[in-house]
N, C-alpha and C positions, 0 to 999 in steps of 0.2 A: 504493500499500499504506499504509495508516494504522497508526501504532504503537498497539499494545494491550498493551504490557508497561511497567509503571511503573519508576522508577529503582531502587528496592530489588530488585525482581523481576529487573531486567537485571543488576545487580551480583552477585546470587546465581547467576544462570545463567552468567555469565562465570567466576566462581570455581569452580563445580561443573565446568563444561566443561573448564577448565584442569587441575583435579584428575583428572578421569577420563581425559583425554587424556594426562596425565603417566603414568598407569599403563601405557599402551601402550609407554613408553620405559623407565621406572624399575622398575615393579612386576613382575607376572607376564609382561609382554610379550606379551599376546595381542591379536588384531585387535579384541576387544570394546573395548579402550580407545579406539578411534577413534569410538565412539558419542559421546564427549565433544564432537565437533565440532558436534553439533546444539544443545545448550544454549549452547555458545560462540557460534555464528553467530547464534541467535535472541536472545541477550542483546546482541550488538554492534549488530544492526539494529533491535532494539526491536519485533519483530513475531513472534508465535507463531502458526503456522497452526492448531495444535490449540485455542488460545484463541479463534480466529475460529469454528471449527466449533461449539464448545460455548457460545459467546457470553460469554466472560469478557474483561474489560478492566480491568487494574490501572493503566493509565495515567491520571493525573488529567486531567479535562476542561479544555480550554483556553477561555478567555473569548473570545468573538467580539465584535469592535468593530463598531458600527454606522456 
């Protein structure tokens, strides 16, 4: 699995995921708060399946040494 999420993208996903997940415990306490697991996990691993499907890559290209 090749990473397709850049550093800023990953940080934003983790923050958003934690915020949405926190709503399951602090806010209205509905099961919809567990949707926050998706951006949290994709931010932690650096791979987004939806990005793969639509062909987006926010991860900078790594230089290959010869």
